[in-house]
LUMKOLVO-346422 format. One record per atom (N, C-alpha, C): x, y, z; atom name. Coordinates in Angstrom, 3 decimals, padded with zeros to 6 digits. Layout:
N
         c1         c2         c3   zalo
          X          Y          Z     CA
...
END
This chain:
261
         c1         c2         c3   zalo
    000.831   -001.220    000.010      N
   -000.026   -000.015    000.004     CA
    000.874    001.240    000.022      C
    000.667    002.187   -000.883      N
    001.495    003.395   -000.939     CA
    001.350    004.242    000.328      C
    002.442    004.975    000.592      N
    002.477    005.909    001.655     CA
    001.550    007.121    001.310      C
    000.648    007.441    002.185      N
   -000.312    008.583    001.808     CA
    000.250    009.867    002.320      C
    000.613    010.738    001.410      N
    001.278    012.014    001.717     CA
    000.325    013.135    001.315      C
    000.246    014.072    002.261      N
   -000.474    015.313    001.998     CA
    000.441    016.523    002.035      C
    000.453    017.315    000.983      N
    001.249    018.522    000.906     CA
    000.390    019.704    001.227      C
    000.677    020.358    002.404      N
   -000.066    021.468    002.802     CA
    000.710    022.797    002.575      C
    000.020    023.803    002.020      N
    000.695    025.055    001.677     CA
   -000.333    026.170    001.924      C
    000.156    027.222    002.554      N
   -000.766    028.368    002.704     CA
   -001.251    028.992    001.453      C
   -000.396    028.869    000.381      N
   -000.773    029.315   -001.021     CA
   -001.227    030.794   -001.061      C
   -000.458    031.679   -000.389      N
   -000.725    033.045   -000.498     CA
    000.268    033.801   -001.404      C
    001.485    033.546   -001.288      N
    002.438    034.243   -002.171     CA
    002.160    033.948   -003.632      C
    001.741    032.803   -003.970      N
    001.400    032.476   -005.360     CA
    000.250    033.304   -005.890      C
   -000.667    033.732   -004.975      N
   -001.804    034.542   -005.384     CA
   -001.457    036.019   -005.442      C
   -000.456    036.465   -004.660      N
   -000.213    037.877   -004.523     CA
    001.033    038.389   -005.270      C
    001.963    037.489   -005.552      N
    003.211    037.863   -006.110     CA
    003.469    037.284   -007.523      C
    003.694    038.079   -008.501      N
    003.819    037.572   -009.875     CA
    005.081    036.702   -010.050      C
    006.186    037.021   -009.390      N
    007.400    036.205   -009.452     CA
    007.133    034.848   -008.935      C
    006.521    034.736   -007.748      N
    006.279    033.396   -007.168     CA
    005.267    032.637   -008.063      C
    004.260    033.350   -008.576      N
    003.319    032.637   -009.489     CA
    003.939    032.123   -010.707      C
    004.980    032.868   -011.265      N
    005.634    032.432   -012.461     CA
    006.537    031.213   -012.168      C
    007.172    031.231   -011.011      N
    007.995    030.020   -010.678     CA
    007.198    028.849   -010.365      C
    005.987    029.044   -009.683      N
    005.179    027.924   -009.228     CA
    003.719    028.159   -009.655      C
    003.462    028.003   -011.015      N
    002.072    028.250   -011.486     CA
    001.034    027.337   -010.886      C
    001.420    026.198   -010.406      N
    000.520    025.319   -009.742     CA
    000.586    025.409   -008.213      C
    001.331    026.450   -007.725      N
    001.608    026.540   -006.357     CA
    002.793    025.711   -005.872      C
    003.397    026.155   -004.784      N
    004.497    025.321   -004.213     CA
    004.059    023.937   -003.919      C
    002.824    023.863   -003.428      N
    002.317    022.528   -003.102     CA
    002.166    021.658   -004.357      C
    001.798    022.292   -005.466      N
    001.637    021.614   -006.717     CA
    002.967    021.118   -007.267      C
    003.997    021.891   -007.155      N
    005.323    021.473   -007.577     CA
    005.890    020.266   -006.781      C
    005.681    020.339   -005.467      N
    006.164    019.264   -004.644     CA
    005.354    017.977   -004.909      C
    003.996    018.200   -005.015      N
    003.110    017.011   -005.256     CA
    003.412    016.358   -006.569      C
    003.782    017.207   -007.602      N
    004.030    016.500   -008.885     CA
    005.269    015.649   -008.788      C
    006.325    016.084   -008.104      N
    007.561    015.361   -007.971     CA
    007.313    014.099   -007.130      C
    006.679    014.259   -005.980      N
    006.538    013.101   -005.112     CA
    005.447    012.146   -005.677      C
    004.523    012.636   -006.358      N
    003.480    011.840   -006.949     CA
    003.953    010.910   -008.128      C
    005.165    011.187   -008.646      N
    005.743    010.334   -009.680     CA
    006.365    009.087   -009.081      C
    006.488    009.032   -007.798      N
    007.031    007.834   -007.143     CA
    005.904    006.760   -006.960      C
    006.159    005.528   -007.280      N
    005.134    004.491   -007.241     CA
    004.657    004.171   -005.831      C
    005.575    004.441   -004.795      N
    005.248    004.066   -003.419     CA
    004.637    005.259   -002.635      C
    004.401    006.393   -003.334      N
    003.813    007.529   -002.659     CA
    002.499    007.856   -003.293      C
    001.458    008.065   -002.531      N
    000.137    008.527   -003.004     CA
   -000.046    009.956   -002.458      C
   -000.108    010.944   -003.314      N
    000.090    012.318   -002.935     CA
   -001.229    013.189   -003.237      C
   -001.595    013.981   -002.189      N
   -002.706    014.871   -002.349     CA
   -002.249    016.227   -001.753      C
   -003.021    017.291   -001.949      N
   -002.655    018.600   -001.461     CA
   -003.834    019.188   -000.616      C
   -003.509    020.251    000.194      N
   -004.476    020.955    000.959     CA
   -003.901    022.374    001.097      C
   -004.769    023.363    001.241      N
   -004.323    024.726    001.394     CA
   -005.145    025.502    002.430      C
   -004.599    026.620    002.800      N
   -005.132    027.424    003.935     CA
   -006.576    027.809    003.701      C
   -006.974    028.224    002.564      N
   -008.287    028.797    002.340     CA
   -009.354    027.782    002.102      C
   -009.034    026.515    002.061      N
   -010.064    025.491    002.046     CA
   -010.767    025.377    003.374      C
   -011.982    024.866    003.411      N
   -012.725    024.675    004.673     CA
   -011.834    023.801    005.627      C
   -011.662    024.262    006.855      N
   -010.821    023.591    007.831     CA
   -009.374    023.458    007.383      C
   -008.953    024.413    006.465      N
   -007.571    024.456    005.916     CA
   -007.335    023.197    005.123      C
   -008.335    022.461    004.706      N
   -008.160    021.217    003.978     CA
   -007.733    020.087    004.899      C
   -007.725    020.289    006.207      N
   -007.189    019.318    007.108     CA
   -008.305    018.805    008.073      C
   -009.295    018.230    007.448      N
   -010.402    017.701    008.273     CA
   -009.936    016.502    009.023      C
   -010.750    016.115    010.032      N
   -010.429    014.868    010.737     CA
   -010.258    013.732    009.844      C
   -011.141    013.546    008.886      N
   -011.084    012.457    007.926     CA
   -009.793    012.514    007.090      C
   -009.441    013.737    006.629      N
   -008.276    013.855    005.800     CA
   -007.043    013.464    006.552      C
   -006.912    013.900    007.795      N
   -005.738    013.620    008.613     CA
   -005.661    012.147    008.979      C
   -006.824    011.497    009.148      N
   -006.812    010.068    009.411     CA
   -006.280    009.284    008.213      C
   -006.490    009.826    007.060      N
   -005.994    009.266    005.850     CA
   -004.599    009.722    005.402      C
   -003.871    010.407    006.234      N
   -002.558    010.978    005.902     CA
   -001.526    010.254    006.753      C
   -000.510    009.666    006.115      N
    000.598    009.027    006.808     CA
    001.688    010.042    007.063      C
    001.942    010.949    006.112      N
    002.996    011.981    006.251     CA
    002.456    013.312    005.704      C
    002.492    014.284    006.539      N
    002.051    015.657    006.189     CA
    003.269    016.583    005.999      C
    003.330    017.213    004.827      N
    004.309    018.285    004.515     CA
    003.684    019.578    004.758      C
    004.455    020.583    005.367      N
    003.833    021.823    005.715     CA
    004.766    023.016    005.278      C
    004.180    023.869    004.360      N
    004.911    025.078    003.916     CA
    004.022    026.265    004.272      C
    004.633    027.201    004.998      N
    003.858    028.428    005.286     CA
    004.893    029.586    005.515      C
    004.380    030.852    005.410      N
    005.296    032.012    005.586     CA
    004.510    033.210    006.062      C
    003.704    033.779    005.232      N
    003.088    035.035    005.534     CA
    001.785    034.972    006.263      C
    001.290    033.759    006.434      N
   -000.050    033.660    007.038     CA
   -000.090    032.599    008.226      C
    001.021    032.498    008.933      N
    001.021    031.616    010.115     CA
   -000.070    031.905    011.044      C
   -000.334    033.230    011.324      N
   -001.417    033.616    012.229     CA
   -002.741    033.276    011.874      C
   -003.020    032.998    010.589      N
   -004.317    032.693    010.118     CA
   -004.723    031.219    010.301      C
   -003.776    030.417    010.657      N
   -004.025    029.010    010.848     CA
   -004.788    028.820    012.211      C
   -005.924    028.187    012.156      N
   -006.732    027.991    013.296     CA
   -006.006    027.187    014.428      C
   -006.116    027.637    015.662      N
   -005.573    026.844    016.747     CA
   -006.215    025.466    016.847      C
   -007.477    025.357    016.494      N
   -008.172    024.119    016.583     CA
   -007.599    023.099    015.590      C
   -007.181    023.563    014.332      N
   -006.585    022.741    013.408     CA
   -005.187    022.384    013.818      C
   -004.443    023.273    014.426      N
   -003.068    023.016    014.937     CA
   -003.185    021.901    015.973      C
   -004.093    021.984    016.862      N
   -004.249    020.928    017.886     CA
   -004.605    019.634    017.235      C
   -005.393    019.599    016.176      N
   -005.753    018.403    015.500     CA
   -004.559    017.808    014.804      C
   -003.737    018.578    014.199      N
   -002.501    018.071    013.541     CA
   -001.548    017.554    014.596      C
   -001.392    018.305    015.702      N
   -000.545    017.865    016.801     CA
   -000.840    016.518    017.340      C
   -002.130    016.269    017.497      N
   -002.592    014.984    018.012     CA
   -002.262    013.921    017.060      C
   -002.422    014.183    015.760      N
   -002.095    013.165    014.727     CA
   -000.580    012.814    014.690      C
    000.190    013.832    014.976      N
    001.642    013.583    015.032     CA
    001.905    012.662    016.279      C
    001.332    013.035    017.420      N
    001.462    012.183    018.651     CA
    001.107    010.789    018.313      C
    000.057    010.590    017.535      N
   -000.457    009.264    017.172     CA
    000.376    008.481    016.233      C
    001.278    009.216    015.514      N
    002.176    008.484    014.587     CA
    002.329    009.072    013.172      C
    001.496    010.068    012.814      N
    001.655    010.709    011.528     CA
    002.954    011.426    011.425      C
    003.690    011.250    010.330      N
    004.945    011.937    010.109     CA
    004.699    013.408    009.718      C
    005.610    014.261    010.005      N
    005.485    015.742    009.641     CA
    006.840    016.159    009.073      C
    006.775    016.769    007.927      N
    007.900    017.378    007.291     CA
    007.716    018.880    007.164      C
    008.483    019.610    007.870      N
    008.309    021.101    007.948     CA
    009.310    021.774    007.047      C
    008.853    022.663    006.155      N
    009.703    023.173    005.172     CA
    009.959    024.680    005.280      C
    011.209    025.107    005.180      N
    011.697    026.426    005.052     CA
    011.087    027.327    006.137      C
    010.271    028.368    005.747      N
    009.816    029.380    006.636     CA
    008.701    028.847    007.591      C
    008.328    027.559    007.421      N
    007.424    027.027    008.374     CA
    008.129    026.676    009.753      C
    009.381    027.084    009.846      N
    009.971    027.080    011.240     CA
    009.159    027.885    012.217      C
    008.507    028.929    011.678      N
    007.619    029.791    012.554     CA
    006.131    029.418    012.502      C
    005.842    028.316    011.877      N
    004.437    027.902    011.870     CA
    004.000    027.558    013.256      C
    002.702    027.662    013.514      N
    002.186    027.279    014.786     CA
    002.509    025.822    015.176      C
    002.251    024.988    014.160      N
    002.394    023.535    014.471     CA
    003.897    023.218    014.864      C
    004.824    023.805    014.139      N
    006.225    023.429    014.493     CA
    006.561    023.996    015.844      C
    006.179    025.222    016.140      N
    006.532    025.861    017.401     CA
    005.851    025.127    018.576      C
    004.615    024.648    018.451      N
    003.985    024.008    019.565     CA
    004.635    022.647    019.807      C
    005.035    021.961    018.708      N
    005.668    020.663    018.847     CA
    007.087    020.783    019.481      C
    007.761    021.869    019.103      N
    009.146    022.094    019.619     CA
    009.089    022.679    021.007      C
    008.122    023.500    021.311      N
    008.059    024.138    022.670     CA
    009.131    025.228    022.848      C
    009.700    025.797    021.772      N
    010.727    026.787    021.825     CA
    010.407    027.905    020.744      C
    011.077    029.039    020.794      N
    010.793    030.092    019.810     CA
    011.010    029.766    018.362      C
    011.904    028.884    018.067      N
    012.258    028.507    016.661     CA
    012.712    029.666    015.805      C
    013.405    030.636    016.456      N
    013.817    031.851    015.777     CA
    015.217    031.599    015.174      C
    015.634    032.532    014.391      N
    016.867    032.419    013.568     CA
    017.269    033.764    012.973      C
    018.491    033.872    012.387      N
    018.906    034.998    011.563     CA
    018.498    034.735    010.172      C
    018.344    035.773    009.352      N
    018.000    035.544    007.924     CA
    018.390    036.767    007.079      C
    018.571    036.572    005.795      N
    018.850    037.585    004.848     CA
    018.404    037.143    003.507      C
    017.817    037.987    002.747      N
    017.360    037.678    001.391     CA
    018.216    038.360    000.326      C
    019.224    037.621   -000.104      N
    020.189    038.216   -001.045     CA
    020.546    037.288   -002.176      C
    019.810    036.233   -002.333      N
    020.016    035.314   -003.465     CA
    021.418    034.619   -003.417      C
    021.839    034.279   -002.221      N
    023.180    033.712   -002.078     CA
    023.280    032.265   -002.492      C
    024.518    031.850   -002.737      N
    024.729    030.395   -002.966     CA
    024.628    029.723   -001.630      C
    023.918    028.594   -001.632      N
    023.814    027.736   -000.437     CA
    024.460    026.418   -000.741      C
    025.374    025.976    000.143      N
    025.973    024.658    000.036     CA
    025.444    023.861    001.185      C
    024.590    022.878    000.850      N
    023.940    022.083    001.794     CA
    024.749    020.762    002.002      C
    025.515    020.719    003.103      N
    026.445    019.636    003.348     CA
    025.738    018.472    003.995      C
    025.908    017.214    003.497      N
    025.421    016.006    004.057     CA
    026.396    015.601    005.184      C
    025.995    015.674    006.410      N
    026.925    015.279    007.511     CA
    026.533    014.012    008.152      C
    025.453    013.406    007.724      N
    025.042    012.078    008.249     CA
    024.776    011.140    007.062      C
    025.854    010.657    006.423      N
    025.820    010.032    005.159     CA
    024.970    008.776    005.139      C
    024.843    008.113    006.258      N
    024.129    006.853    006.342     CA
    022.650    006.999    006.681      C
    022.204    008.239    006.895      N
    020.820    008.449    007.299     CA
    019.885    008.186    006.109      C
    018.734    007.599    006.294      N
    017.829    007.316    005.166     CA
    017.458    008.548    004.387      C
    017.366    009.730    004.999      N
    016.965    010.949    004.285     CA
    018.083    011.370    003.350      C
    019.326    010.958    003.632      N
    020.442    011.405    002.760     CA
    020.822    010.356    001.749      C
    020.123    009.239    001.646      N
    020.491    008.196    000.675     CA
    020.427    008.708   -000.729      C
    021.440    008.402   -001.550      N
    021.467    008.747   -002.935     CA
    021.992    010.148   -003.235      C
    022.475    010.870   -002.222      N
    022.931    012.219   -002.404     CA
    024.415    012.281   -002.526      C
    024.966    013.310   -003.194      N
    026.406    013.515   -003.232     CA
    026.846    014.132   -001.857      C
    028.066    014.576   -001.806      N
    028.606    015.083   -000.490     CA
    027.933    016.342   -000.116      C
    027.473    017.196   -001.043      N
    026.722    018.329   -000.761     CA
    025.827    018.671   -001.949      C
    024.747    019.455   -001.660      N
    023.910    019.991   -002.662     CA
    024.177    021.483   -002.792      C
    024.490    021.957   -004.035      N
    024.683    023.417   -004.135     CA
    023.468    023.997   -004.824      C
    022.934    025.031   -004.097      N
    021.712    025.720   -004.598     CA
    022.191    027.152   -005.036      C
    021.957    027.487   -006.250      N
    022.492    028.744   -006.840     CA
    022.023    029.962   -006.069      C
    020.788    030.087   -005.813      N
    020.226    031.219   -005.085     CA
    019.250    030.769   -003.996      C
    019.510    031.266   -002.806      N
    018.626    030.941   -001.680     CA
    018.595    032.065   -000.641      C
    017.653    032.120    000.210      N
    017.573    032.975    001.318     CA
    018.481    032.381    002.441      C
    019.236    033.299    003.067      N
    020.099    032.815    004.148     CA
    019.339    032.660    005.447      C
    019.520    031.528    006.119      N
    019.126    031.332    007.484     CA
    020.437    031.084    008.287      C
    020.538    031.736    009.436      N
    021.763    031.597    010.242     CA
    021.468    031.215    011.671      C
    022.444    030.651    012.322      N
    022.389    030.313    013.742     CA
    022.537    031.641    014.566      C
    021.977    031.609    015.753      N
    021.382    030.506    016.508     CA
    019.920    030.154    016.020      C
    019.695    028.909    015.904      N
    018.389    028.376    015.518     CA
    017.828    027.825    016.844      C
    016.835    028.542    017.383      N
    016.390    028.216    018.765     CA
    015.363    027.093    018.790      C
    015.862    025.901    018.444      N
    015.087    024.739    018.511     CA
    015.624    023.830    019.652      C
    014.884    022.885    020.088      N
    015.475    021.881    021.004     CA
    016.646    021.105    020.347      C
    017.443    020.470    021.125      N
    018.517    019.645    020.550     CA
    017.881    018.586    019.671      C
    018.252    018.492    018.375      N
    017.593    017.601    017.526     CA
    017.926    016.090    017.926      C
    017.108    015.207    017.450      N
    017.452    013.804    017.582     CA
    018.596    013.415    016.672      C
    018.534    013.962    015.453      N
    019.710    013.837    014.464     CA
    019.803    015.028    013.663      C
    021.042    015.342    013.273      N
    021.262    016.437    012.312     CA
    021.778    015.741    011.088      C
    021.068    015.967    009.953      N
    021.441    015.357    008.658     CA
    022.124    016.301    007.751      C
    021.780    017.537    007.746      N
    022.350    018.559    006.905     CA
    022.735    019.850    007.684      C
    023.900    020.385    007.192      N
    024.245    021.731    007.688     CA
    024.527    022.596    006.431      C
    024.027    023.817    006.424      N
    024.257    024.703    005.341     CA
    025.335    025.709    005.551      C
    026.060    026.007    004.490      N
    027.017    027.210    004.455     CA
    026.424    028.120    003.431      C
    026.447    029.402    003.746      N
    025.961    030.425    002.809     CA
    027.134    031.328    002.371      C
    026.931    031.947    001.187      N
    027.969    032.799    000.573     CA
    028.419    033.881    001.498      C
    027.552    034.352    002.319      N
    027.901    035.391    003.246     CA
    028.646    035.012    004.509      C
    028.794    033.640    004.661      N
    029.614    033.143    005.740     CA
    028.829    032.432    006.863      C
    027.531    032.609    006.927      N
    026.748    031.941    007.965     CA
    026.597    030.433    007.752      C
    026.339    029.721    008.876      N
    026.020    028.348    008.794     CA
    024.683    028.105    009.469      C
    024.073    026.908    009.153      N
    022.736    026.676    009.711     CA
    022.445    025.191    009.708      C
    021.744    024.689    010.752      N
    021.375    023.308    010.846     CA
    020.068    023.177    009.953      C
    020.304    022.711    008.692      N
    019.227    022.814    007.733     CA
    018.398    021.516    007.585      C
    018.813    020.446    008.247      N
    018.023    019.233    008.166     CA
    018.111    018.469    009.442      C
    017.093    018.581    010.287      N
    017.111    017.944    011.623     CA
    015.865    017.163    011.860      C
    015.994    016.126    012.731      N
    014.931    015.253    013.021     CA
    014.502    015.323    014.491      C
    013.206    015.047    014.763      N
    012.745    014.982    016.115     CA
    011.700    013.819    016.145      C
    011.317    013.435    017.358      N
    010.178    012.554    017.552     CA
    009.327    013.063    018.626      C
    008.041    013.113    018.405      N
    007.089    013.562    019.358     CA
    005.932    012.539    019.440      C
    005.894    011.823    020.599      N
    004.961    010.724    020.702     CA
    005.367    009.604    019.692      C
    004.490    009.142    018.855      N
    004.877    008.132    017.895     CA
    005.193    008.720    016.527      C
    005.180    010.082    016.424      N
    005.369    010.732    015.134     CA
    006.776    011.267    014.915      C
    007.365    010.970    013.742      N
    008.615    011.509    013.319     CA
    008.468    012.814    012.647      C
    009.416    013.720    012.972      N
    009.411    015.137    012.414     CA
    010.695    015.383    011.745      C
    010.661    015.980    010.516      N
    011.891    016.425    009.849     CA
    011.692    017.916    009.447      C
    012.640    018.746    009.865      N
    012.652    020.127    009.395     CA
    013.738    020.218    008.334      C
    013.393    020.831    007.153      N
    014.258    020.965    006.026     CA
    014.258    022.392    005.572      C
    015.375    023.078    005.624      N
    015.437    024.528    005.425     CA
    015.241    025.072    004.049      C
    015.812    024.544    002.913      N
    015.657    025.129    001.644     CA
    014.215    025.317    001.135      C
    013.965    026.354    000.347      N
    012.576    026.480   -000.185     CA
    012.019    027.810   -000.161      C
    012.907    028.945   -000.242      N
    012.395    030.256   -000.315     CA
    011.553    030.410   -001.611      C
    010.390    031.107   -001.465      N
    009.420    031.085   -002.583     CA
    009.907    031.948   -003.754      C
    010.876    032.893   -003.587      N
    011.328    033.765   -004.680     CA
    012.377    032.997   -005.564      C
    012.741    031.785   -005.217      N
    013.717    031.030   -006.000     CA
    013.156    029.696   -006.381      C
    013.705    029.067   -007.480      N
    013.122    027.832   -007.981     CA
    013.671    026.542   -007.237      C
    013.778    026.662   -005.932      N
    014.368    025.547   -005.154     CA
    013.643    024.252   -005.312      C
    012.272    024.309   -005.391      N
    011.503    023.095   -005.497     CA
    011.431    022.555   -006.928      C
    012.280    023.112   -007.777      N
    012.531    022.490   -009.103     CA
    013.903    021.806   -009.160      C
    014.623    021.900   -008.037      N
    015.958    021.292   -007.965     CA
    015.789    019.803   -007.705      C
    016.345    018.963   -008.552      N
    016.126    017.568   -008.427     CA
    016.706    016.916   -007.166      C
    017.774    017.442   -006.694      N
    018.386    016.897   -005.428     CA
    017.560    017.318   -004.231      C
    017.039    018.567   -004.240      N
    016.139    018.973   -003.167     CA
    014.899    018.097   -003.110      C
    014.345    017.867   -004.327      N
    013.124    016.940   -004.332     CA
    013.454    015.514   -003.942      C
    014.698    015.086   -004.229      N
    015.099    013.771   -003.771     CA
    015.098    013.704   -002.216      C
    015.559    014.729   -001.581      N
    015.503    014.801   -000.173     CA
    014.031    014.671    000.342      C
    013.134    015.342   -000.316      N
    011.724    015.311    000.105     CA
    011.144    013.961   -000.083      C
    011.492    013.260   -001.071      N
    011.054    011.896   -001.277     CA
    011.558    010.948   -000.210      C
    012.844    011.108    000.088      N
    013.448    010.290    001.146     CA
    012.771    010.632    002.487      C
    012.496    011.930    002.748      N
    011.903    012.320    003.985     CA
    010.470    011.751    004.155      C
    009.738    011.667    003.074      N
    008.389    011.062    003.193     CA
    008.528    009.558    003.639      C
    009.440    008.892    003.080      N
    009.591    007.483    003.413     CA
    010.159    007.318    004.867      C
    011.023    008.213    005.246      N
    011.617    008.118    006.638     CA
    010.516    008.425    007.628      C
    009.667    009.453    007.374      N
    008.728    009.867    008.443     CA
    007.555    008.925    008.517      C
    007.357    008.032    007.635      N
    006.222    007.088    007.646     CA
    006.331    006.105    008.753      C
    005.281    005.955    009.551      N
    005.211    004.977    010.611     CA
    004.082    004.011    010.203      C
    004.468    002.736    009.893      N
    003.454    001.782    009.496     CA
    002.634    001.228    010.589      C
    002.959    001.501    011.799      N
    002.106    000.984    012.936     CA
    000.806    001.609    013.000      C
   -000.240    000.983    013.594      N
   -001.528    001.601    013.751     CA
   -001.426    002.854    014.577      C
   -002.311    003.797    014.307      N
   -002.330    005.090    015.059     CA
   -002.405    004.812    016.541      C
   -001.630    005.495    017.355      N
   -001.606    005.388    018.824     CA
   -002.747    006.290    019.308      C
   -003.950    005.909    019.120      N
   -005.066    006.784    019.398     CA
   -005.346    007.102    020.882      C
   -004.739    006.268    021.734      N
   -004.984    006.454    023.182     CA
   -003.897    007.240    023.794      C
   -002.966    007.819    023.029      N
   -001.808    008.475    023.571     CA
   -002.149    009.616    024.481      C
   -003.289    010.274    024.233      N
   -003.692    011.418    025.045     CA
   -004.503    011.000    026.319      C
   -004.788    009.729    026.433      N
   -005.593    009.251    027.545     CA
   -004.777    009.197    028.857      C
   -005.364    009.322    029.996      N
   -004.683    009.168    031.257     CA
   -005.632    008.355    032.159      C
   -005.800    007.030    031.884      N
   -006.804    006.283    032.652     CA
   -006.425    006.092    034.088      C
   -007.446    006.060    034.958      N
   -007.362    005.824    036.389     CA
   -007.477    004.277    036.544      C
   -006.376    003.587    036.902      N
   -006.357    002.114    037.007     CA
   -006.762    001.728    038.467      C
   -007.860    001.172    038.684      N
   -008.228    000.805    040.102     CA
   -007.251   -000.250    040.687      C
   -007.108   -000.236    041.932      N
   -006.174   -001.130    042.671     CA
   -006.452   -002.627    042.313      C
   -007.673   -002.964    042.148      N
   -007.997   -004.351    041.868     CA
   -007.810   -004.708    040.374      C
   -007.417   -003.754    039.565      N
   -007.123   -004.061    038.143     CA
   -005.619   -003.950    037.924      C
   -004.827   -003.763    038.927      N
   -003.338   -003.666    038.743     CA
   -002.756   -005.021    038.304      C
   -001.639   -004.978    037.547      N
   -001.051   -006.243    037.131     CA
   -000.730   -007.183    038.286      C
   -000.369   -006.660    039.404      N
   -000.095   -007.441    040.626     CA
   -001.117   -006.958    041.639      C
   -001.955   -007.923    042.221      N
   -002.986   -007.530    043.150     CA
   -002.400   -006.744    044.333      C
   -003.150   -005.755    044.829      N
   -002.661   -004.923    045.930     CA
   -003.838   -004.425    046.726      C
   -003.553   -003.965    047.929      N
   -004.529   -003.340    048.775     CA
   -004.318   -001.883    048.879      C
   -005.408   -001.101    049.021      N
   -005.246    000.348    049.185     CA
   -004.734    000.576    050.599      C
   -003.642    001.397    050.771      N
   -003.000    001.566    051.993     CA
   -003.039    002.980    052.558      C
   -003.662    003.895    051.843      N
   -003.611    005.254    052.360     CA
   -004.746    006.060    051.765      C
   -004.856    007.332    052.156      N
   -005.962    008.176    051.708     CA
   -005.882    008.406    050.225      C
   -007.009    008.783    049.646      N
   -007.053    009.027    048.159     CA
   -007.823    010.309    047.905      C
   -007.482    010.977    046.825      N
   -008.207    012.094    046.344     CA
   -009.245    011.756    045.365      C
   -009.087    010.591    044.664      N
   -009.960    010.212    043.621     CA
   -010.656    008.898    043.920      C
   -011.897    008.756    043.442      N
   -012.593    007.449    043.445     CA
   -012.122    006.620    042.285      C
   -012.381    005.344    042.343      N
   -012.062    004.455    041.217     CA
   -012.749    004.948    039.982      C
   -011.976    005.053    038.881      N
   -012.525    005.420    037.649     CA
   -012.676    006.900    037.439      C
   -012.488    007.688    038.451      N
   -012.625    009.182    038.363     CA
   -011.464    009.766    037.493      C
   -011.833    010.714    036.667      N
   -010.775    011.360    035.788     CA
   -009.829    012.161    036.746      C
   -008.587    012.224    036.279      N
   -007.610    013.081    036.962     CA
   -007.699    014.524    036.625      C
   -006.956    015.360    037.275      N
   -007.029    016.797    036.953     CA
   -006.054    017.070    035.756      C
   -006.467    018.001    034.890      N
   -005.679    018.389    033.734     CA
   -005.608    019.923    033.751      C
END
């Protein structure tokens, strides 16, 4: 069964900016979906901000194994209810691939629990994306580095938690470096943040960048059934304990009573 991938994009720059529209006539989500959809083991669909429920209904998320997220100018327009819905699905085991300026998206920041801030500069610099974890599945099939002719600079400090793994580090023409490919795990869900992808440049037409995204979809996929009980906190009565026991002291709660949250 193919991995079910949903490409989410706020799809605002494409509507407002002629340059972005010329680079991505089908939207950034469309360009990524076309590349990933050509893979026989990936089944790809898209969703955008202005769709009802941002295109991320309960049913849609249940049918998504890996969610890609691109956003920039409209982070604040994303409903907190939808963010909580996506967060729960990540906890349950849905993979999440966070792209470029989505480091400031609500969903990434709530999952990281940190500001996710960084330095930046828009000057069309050369970016050299170094593969520093050659055996990682996301890096499979890549050369020693990917050179991108024009990109926006992101620089350290990148205020994220310590990553589970660092796969890529970028060097920019102006001298800055940045942790451009990092992984995390939250609950049963794998998360990959990947830096390249400024909307003013044709980064998502770069075959090696797209190769990373294909690898990331496969890495983030969790074939296990959704961990739907991960948010539960059941009160286990003493007589249902794995080893029988007697109550020995005072209690605040009756058997079966919900705990405080």
